[in-house]
C-alpha positions in Angstrom: 0.1 0.0 0.1 1.0 3.6 -0.7 1.5 5.7 2.5 1.3 9.5 1.9 2.7 11.9 4.5 1.9 15.5 4.4 3.7 18.1 6.5 1.9 21.8 6.4 3.7 24.6 8.1 2.0 27.7 8.6 4.2 30.9 8.1 3.1 34.1 10.1 4.1 37.6 9.1 6.8 39.0 11.7 5.5 42.7 11.7 8.2 43.4 9.1 11.1 42.5 11.4 12.0 39.3 9.5 15.1 40.2 7.0 15.1 36.7 5.4 14.1 33.5 5.7 14.5 30.0 3.9 14.8 26.3 4.2 17.8 23.7 4.9 17.5 19.8 4.3 19.6 17.1 3.8 20.4 15.9 -0.1 17.6 13.9 -1.5 14.8 15.0 1.0 12.3 13.5 1.1 12.9 10.8 -1.1 16.0 9.8 1.4 19.9 10.5 1.1 22.2 8.3 -0.7 25.4 6.8 0.8 28.3 9.2 1.7 25.9 12.0 1.4 26.9 15.2 3.3 26.0 18.9 3.6 27.7 21.9 5.2 25.6 24.9 5.7 26.2 28.3 7.5 24.0 31.8 7.7 24.9 34.6 9.6 22.8 37.7 10.9 24.1 41.4 10.9 24.5 43.5 14.1 21.1 44.0 16.1 19.7 40.6 14.2 19.7 37.0 15.1 19.1 33.8 13.0 16.9 31.0 14.4 16.5 27.5 12.9 13.2 25.1 13.3 13.7 21.6 12.6 10.4 20.1 11.3 11.6 16.7 10.5 14.4 14.1 11.5 14.8 10.8 10.1 18.7 9.4 10.3 20.0 6.1 10.7 20.4 5.1 14.5 23.7 4.5 16.0 26.0 4.3 18.9 26.5 8.0 19.7 25.6 8.9 16.1 28.9 7.5 14.6 27.4 6.3 11.4 25.0 9.2 10.0 24.9 12.2 12.0 23.2 15.9 12.0 25.6 18.2 13.8 24.1 21.9 14.9 26.5 24.9 15.7 25.5 28.4 17.4 28.4 30.8 17.1 30.9 28.1 16.5 29.6 26.2 19.6 28.4 22.6 19.1 24.8 22.6 20.4 23.5 18.8 19.2 24.8 15.8 17.6 21.7 14.2 16.5 20.4 10.8 14.7 17.6 8.6 14.3 13.7 9.7 14.4 12.4 12.1 16.5 8.8 13.6 16.1 7.9 17.5 15.6 6.6 17.4 19.3 10.2 16.0 20.4 12.0 18.6 18.4 9.9 21.6 19.5 10.3 20.7 23.1 14.3 19.8 23.3 16.1 21.0 20.1 14.4 24.2 18.4 14.1 26.2 21.8 18.3 26.3 21.6 18.6 26.8 17.8 19.4 30.5 17.6 22.6 32.7 17.5 23.6 35.8 19.5 23.1 39.3 18.0 25.1 39.5 15.0 26.0 35.7 15.3 25.7 32.5 13.1 24.1 29.2 12.8 25.8 26.2 11.2 24.8 22.7 10.0 27.0 19.7 9.3 25.3 16.5 8.1 27.4 13.3 7.3 26.3 10.0 6.2 28.3 6.6 5.8 28.5 3.9 3.3 25.2 1.9 3.8 22.0 1.6 5.5 19.6 -1.3 6.4 16.8 0.9 5.2 16.2 4.2 3.5 16.0 7.3 5.7 14.5 10.4 4.4 17.0 13.0 6.5 16.2 16.4 7.9 14.4 19.4 6.9 14.4 22.9 8.8 13.2 26.7 8.4 15.5 29.4 9.4 14.8 33.3 9.8 17.0 36.2 10.3 14.8 38.9 12.4 15.6 41.8 14.5 16.6 41.3 18.3 14.5 42.7 20.7 17.5 43.8 23.4 14.6 45.8 25.6 13.4 42.3 26.6 17.3 41.2 27.7 17.8 42.3 31.3 21.2 43.0 30.7 20.8 45.7 28.4 22.0 48.1 31.0 19.2 50.4 30.6 18.3 52.0 34.0 14.9 53.3 33.0 13.0 53.0 29.8 14.1 51.2 26.3 13.2 51.6 22.7 13.7 48.7 20.3 14.4 49.4 16.7 15.4 47.3 13.8 19.2 46.3 14.1 19.2 48.0 17.6 17.8 49.7 20.9 18.0 53.0 22.7 17.9 53.9 26.3 16.0 57.0 27.4 14.7 58.5 30.6 11.7 59.6 32.3 10.9 63.5 32.6 13.0 65.2 34.9 16.1 63.2 34.3 18.9 63.2 31.8 20.8 60.5 29.8 24.4 59.9 31.1 27.4 59.9 28.6 27.4 56.2 28.7 23.8 56.3 26.9 22.7 53.9 29.4 22.3 55.7 32.9 19.7 58.0 33.8 20.6 60.8 36.0 18.5 63.4 37.6 18.6 66.8 36.7 19.0 68.3 39.8 22.1 71.1 39.6 20.9 74.5 41.0 22.5 77.8 40.8 21.5 80.2 43.8 23.9 82.8 43.0 22.9 86.1 44.5 20.3 84.7 46.8 20.6 85.4 50.5 17.9 83.1 51.9 16.2 79.6 50.8 15.8 76.0 50.8 17.8 73.2 49.2 16.3 69.6 48.9 17.2 66.3 47.5 15.5 65.4 44.3 11.9 64.1 44.8 12.0 65.3 48.6 10.2 64.0 50.7 9.9 61.0 48.5 13.1 58.8 48.2 15.8 60.2 46.1 16.6 58.7 42.6 19.4 56.7 42.0 22.7 57.5 40.0 22.6 61.1 40.7 25.1 63.8 41.1 23.6 67.2 42.2 25.4 70.3 42.4 24.0 73.4 44.3 25.8 76.7 44.3 25.6 79.4 46.7 27.5 82.7 46.2 27.0 86.0 47.8 29.0 89.6 47.6 32.2 89.9 50.1 31.4 90.6 53.5 28.8 88.2 54.0 29.0 84.3 54.8 26.2 81.4 54.7 24.8 79.5 57.8 23.4 76.4 56.9 20.6 74.6 59.0 19.4 70.9 58.3 15.4 70.9 58.6 13.7 67.8 59.2 14.9 64.1 58.4 18.2 63.6 57.3 18.5 60.1 55.6 21.3 59.1 53.3 22.5 55.8 52.4 25.3 54.6 54.9 26.5 50.9 55.1 29.0 49.4 57.5 30.1 52.9 58.6 30.9 53.9 55.0 29.0 56.4 52.8 27.4 54.9 49.9 25.7 58.0 49.0 26.8 61.5 50.4 26.2 65.1 51.0 29.4 67.1 50.7 29.6 70.8 51.7 32.9 72.8 50.5 33.0 76.5 51.2 35.6 78.6 49.3 37.9 78.6 52.7 37.8 76.1 55.7 37.6 72.5 55.7 35.2 70.2 53.4 32.7 68.1 55.0 30.8 65.2 54.0 27.6 63.5 55.5 25.6 60.6 55.5 23.6 58.3 57.6 20.4 59.2 59.7 22.2 61.5 62.1 21.1 65.2 61.5 24.3 67.1 61.0 24.7 70.5 63.3 24.1 74.0 61.7 27.2 75.2 60.0 28.6 78.8 59.8 30.7 78.8 56.6 32.8 81.7 57.0 32.7 82.0 53.2 30.9 84.0 50.7 30.7 81.1 48.3 29.6 77.4 49.1 29.2 74.4 46.8 27.0 71.5 47.7 27.2 68.2 46.2 24.7 65.4 46.4 26.0 61.9 45.0 23.8 58.8 44.9 24.6 55.3 43.5 22.4 52.8 41.5 20.6 51.4 44.4 18.8 52.3 48.0 15.6 54.0 48.8 16.6 56.7 51.2 14.6 60.0 51.8 17.4 62.2 51.4 17.8 65.6 53.2 16.5 69.3 53.3 18.4 72.3 54.4 17.6 76.0 54.5 20.5 78.9 54.4 20.6 82.3 54.9 23.4 84.9 55.1 24.9 86.8 58.1 28.0 89.3 58.0 31.3 88.2 58.1 33.3 88.6 61.3 37.2 87.8 61.7 38.4 86.0 64.7 41.9 85.8 66.2 44.4 84.7 66.5 45.0 84.6 62.8 47.8 82.1 62.9 50.0 80.3 65.6 53.0 82.2 66.9 51.3 85.3 66.8 49.0 88.1 68.1 46.6 90.8 67.4 46.7 94.4 68.7 43.9 95.0 70.0 42.7 91.7 71.2 39.1 90.9 70.8 37.1 87.6 70.2 35.7 88.7 67.1 36.2 91.6 64.4 33.9 93.3 62.2 34.7 93.9 58.6 36.7 96.9 58.3 38.6 96.8 61.5 42.2 97.7 61.5 44.5 95.5 63.6 48.4 94.8 63.8 49.5 91.3 63.7 52.7 90.7 65.9 54.5 87.9 65.3 56.3 86.0 68.5 59.9 86.2 69.0 61.8 84.1 66.7 59.2 84.2 63.9 58.2 86.2 61.0 55.0 86.8 58.7 55.3 84.8 55.5 52.2 85.4 53.3 48.7 86.8 53.4 45.7 85.3 51.8 42.6 87.0 50.9 39.8 85.0 49.4 42.3 82.8 47.2 44.7 85.7 46.2 48.0 85.1 47.8 50.2 88.0 47.9 53.9 87.7 48.9 54.8 89.9 51.5 58.3 90.9 52.5 59.1 89.1 55.6 58.4 91.3 58.9 57.5 90.9 62.7 54.6 93.3 62.5 52.0 93.9 59.7 49.2 96.5 59.7 46.2 95.2 58.2 42.3 96.5 57.5 40.0 93.6 57.4 37.8 95.0 54.5 35.0 92.7 53.7 37.4 89.5 53.7 38.7 86.9 55.8 42.3 87.1 56.0 44.5 84.0 56.8 48.0 84.6 57.9 50.9 82.1 57.9 54.3 82.5 59.9 57.4 80.7 59.9 60.5 80.4 62.6 63.4 82.6 61.8 65.9 80.2 59.7 69.8 80.9 60.5 70.6 78.8 57.7 73.9 76.8 57.5 76.9 79.2 58.4 79.8 79.4 56.1 82.6 77.9 57.8 86.7 78.1 57.2 88.8 75.9 55.8 89.3 72.8 58.4 86.2 73.4 60.3 82.9 71.5 59.9 79.5 70.9 61.5 79.2 67.7 64.1 75.9 67.1 62.5 74.8 66.5 59.0 71.7 68.5 57.8 70.7 70.1 61.4 67.8 72.1 62.0 68.7 75.7 61.5 65.7 77.5 62.8 64.9 79.4 66.0 66.5 78.1 69.1 67.9 75.1 67.4 71.6 74.4 68.2 74.7 73.2 66.0 77.8 72.2 66.7 81.2 72.8 65.3 84.5 70.7 64.8 87.4 70.4 63.4 88.0 68.1 60.4 90.7 65.9 61.8 92.2 64.7 65.1 95.2 67.1 64.6 93.2 70.3 65.0 91.2 71.4 67.9 89.0 74.4 68.2 90.4 77.3 70.5 87.1 77.8 72.1 83.6 76.2 72.6 82.0 75.3 69.4 78.3 75.1 70.2 76.0 77.6 68.6 72.1 78.7 69.1 70.2 80.3 66.2 68.7 83.6 67.9 66.0 85.6 67.1 67.8 87.9 64.8 68.8 84.9 62.5 72.2 84.8 64.0 74.3 82.1 65.3 75.4 83.1 68.5 77.9 81.3 70.9 77.2 80.0 74.6 78.5 83.5 75.7 76.3 85.4 73.3 78.8 86.1 70.8 77.6 86.4 66.8 79.8 83.8 64.8 80.7 86.3 62.2 82.3 88.3 64.9 83.9 85.7 67.1 84.6 82.8 64.8 86.3 79.8 66.7 89.8 78.5 65.1 91.0 75.1 64.4 94.5 75.2 66.0 97.1 72.4 65.4 97.4 69.9 68.1 100.8 69.9 69.6 102.3 66.8 70.5 99.2 65.1 71.8 99.5 62.0 74.0 97.5 59.2 72.5 97.2 55.6 73.3 99.4 54.8 70.5 102.4 56.6 72.2 104.5 54.2 74.0 108.3 53.0 73.8 111.7 54.8 73.3 114.2 56.5 70.8 117.0 56.1 67.7 120.3 54.3 68.2 119.6 50.7 69.9 115.9 51.8 69.9 112.7 50.3 68.8 110.5 50.7 65.5 107.9 53.3 66.0 103.9 52.4 65.4 102.1 54.3 62.7 100.8 57.8 64.3 102.8 57.2 67.1 104.9 60.1 66.5 102.9 62.1 63.7 105.1 65.3 64.1 108.1 63.4 62.9 109.6 64.6 59.5 112.3 62.5 57.7 114.6 64.2 54.8 115.1 61.1 52.6 117.5 62.7 50.1 121.2 63.0 50.9 122.1 64.4 53.5 119.5 62.5 55.4 118.1 63.8 58.7 114.8 64.6 60.9 112.6 67.4 61.7 109.8 68.4 63.7 106.5 69.5 62.5 105.1 72.6 64.5 102.4 73.8 62.3 100.8 73.1 58.5 103.7 75.4 57.2 106.8 75.2 59.4 109.2 72.6 60.6 112.4 72.7 63.1 115.5 71.0 62.2 119.1 71.3 62.6 120.8 74.1 60.2 123.6 71.4 58.9 120.8 69.0 57.5 119.6 72.1 55.1 123.0 72.9 54.3 124.1 69.5 53.6 126.9 69.1 56.0 126.3 65.8 57.6 126.6 62.6 55.7 126.2 59.0 57.1 126.4 55.3 56.2 123.8 54.3 58.6 120.5 53.5 57.0 117.2 52.4 58.6 113.9 51.5 57.0 111.6 52.3 59.8 111.4 55.4 62.2 113.1 54.0 65.5 112.8 55.7 69.1 114.6 55.2 72.5 114.7 56.6 75.9 118.0 58.9 76.7 118.9 60.5 79.9 119.4 64.5 80.2 122.7 65.3 82.1 123.9 68.5 83.6 126.4 70.0 81.4 129.1 69.9 83.8 129.2 66.3 83.5 129.3 67.0 79.4 132.3 68.6 79.2 135.0 66.6 77.5 138.4 67.6 76.0 138.0 69.2 72.9 134.4 69.1 72.8 132.8 72.7 73.6 129.5 72.9 75.0 127.5 76.1 75.6 124.3 77.0 77.3 122.1 76.6 74.1 122.7 73.0 74.1 121.5 69.9 76.0 123.4 66.7 76.4 121.8 63.6 76.6 122.2 59.9 76.2 122.1 56.2 77.5 123.6 53.0 77.3 123.6 51.9 73.8 120.7 54.1 73.2 121.7 57.3 71.4 121.1 59.7 68.7 123.5 59.2 65.6 124.8 60.5 62.3 121.6 60.8 60.1 119.4 61.9 63.3 120.3 65.3 62.8 117.2 67.7 63.3 115.3 65.1 64.9 113.4 65.6 68.1 114.1 65.3 71.6 110.8 65.3 73.5 109.3 65.0 77.0 107.4 63.4 78.6 109.2 60.1 77.7 107.1 58.1 74.9 104.5 56.3 76.7 104.3 58.1 80.1 102.4 60.9 80.8 98.7 61.7 80.2 96.4 62.9 77.4 96.1 66.3 79.1 99.9 66.9 79.1 101.1 67.1 75.7 104.6 66.3 74.5 106.8 69.2 74.3 109.8 69.6 72.0 112.9 70.4 74.2 115.9 69.5 71.8 116.8 69.2 68.3 119.5 66.6 67.5 122.7 68.6 66.7 126.0 66.9 67.1 128.0 64.2 69.0 131.6 62.5 69.4 132.4 59.6 67.2 131.0 56.4 68.9 127.2 56.4 68.9 125.7 54.8 72.0 129.0 55.1 74.0 128.0 55.7 77.6 130.8 57.8 78.4 130.1 60.0 75.4 126.8 62.0 74.9 124.9 63.5 72.1 124.3 67.1 72.0 121.0 68.7 71.1 119.8 72.3 70.5 117.8 73.7 73.5 114.8 74.6 71.7 113.7 76.9 75.0 116.4 79.4 74.0 115.3 80.1 70.6 111.4 80.5 71.1 111.5 84.2 70.3 113.5 83.5 67.2 111.1 81.2 66.0 108.0 83.0 66.6 109.6 86.2 64.8 110.4 84.2 61.8 107.2 82.5 61.5 105.3 85.5 61.8 107.5 87.6 59.4 107.5 84.9 56.6 
């Protein structure tokens, strides 16, 4: 018998929003598809449109996981279904067709594959596709905060009366900015007061009057601005031209505010949620009054709790401080630093600032420096001076204090520039490194043990004593080149010698005068090549730090036979030449 199947598809108009439609089916449908049949189909929609597919017939070979014949359906390159076997129209409508649609501007794809044989003939598949406008307004993710208008290929957000569309084209903000310039009395309220205020709003209220007046703000009735966990979610901010900015939220009514400013900005911000009532405040003007003192470290003359505009006062800085600047409604005029300034308070609030007198870092001579790096140099701060190294010391106390006149003064009250300490050479300092004896039969000296000792390397070899930065004492014949020696030593040697009375030093053929000192010891003595070197006391390693070494003699001459107990070395007596030494240094 011949069985006839009839499928009727009713197509309804889509109010002009359908741009394209058609059929997609397997090869040979409805007679049946041949072995190795295949079909690849893809259709895409333009922006603001989507494509949908409705399967009305499915008859393919049944197999495990559709590994023989299969129909694969994709939306936006994502595999949705792999189908085989038979499904009725009711089954397709329930489990497959609701998912066969693309995103806005997306694509649908169909891939049909058949293998080499079938035990019976199968008719294949057939479906109807449409491309139509997407109704974005039905999408809860369209981000329109109020109203949405759909059109073919897109959508548009718009707002209720009293609101304006933000630059993001999705958010509606209340049109709530108000300019009250010139108004001396009135009321400001949050939008829709006393009803809950709208979301996503930024309201600017401006108050401004002439100089000499200030605004007094008083909150009226309920204050209810969203606050959560101690943080302002919505906020009311009050910004006077001068003075601190204050921000309020929560349910506690803020106190009345005297702004001390002729201009005030009030900003009310809300987020995207909440149902709070808002605020209401009244404003009025009062005459400006100035209060004192105007700045720390200063006083006003005469002294009153308040001063009316136009009142003349004298600003006097405390000792050690000077006036730095004068601010009048945002205009800053630099003033020459002074301790007293006469000011007329004319319709303005004046703000003064003062600073401590700064003595600065003093200019110091060579060899002198500060004990502390980058010290504070303002009024009453102290600094300390010192010499650069251990071979110099200050001739007086180096502690200084910055006074009110900007000068560094000593503990005795002397100004630094008029009584500057000096770094003088340290003469024969007795240190821990000083111990031992001297020369023939002596011991090697340590580094820094005898820092005043000089050595003349070139022939004739000899020594000398450094007495300041530029002068040294030595024997005249060392300079003239009279003495020669065959004795050489790589290191400075020292030793103890005993000074004897001149009567014990007279020997036949050896004249001794009162300008000489004789000294020596058993196998310890100065010798050829030591001429010009120092004889100093006390003995090296003895004495104390508060008793420096003093140059007693200069190695001069002696008999042949260094270190002979019966023969002594002879030294120039320095004491007899002190006047000549000082005169020579001063004149040269």
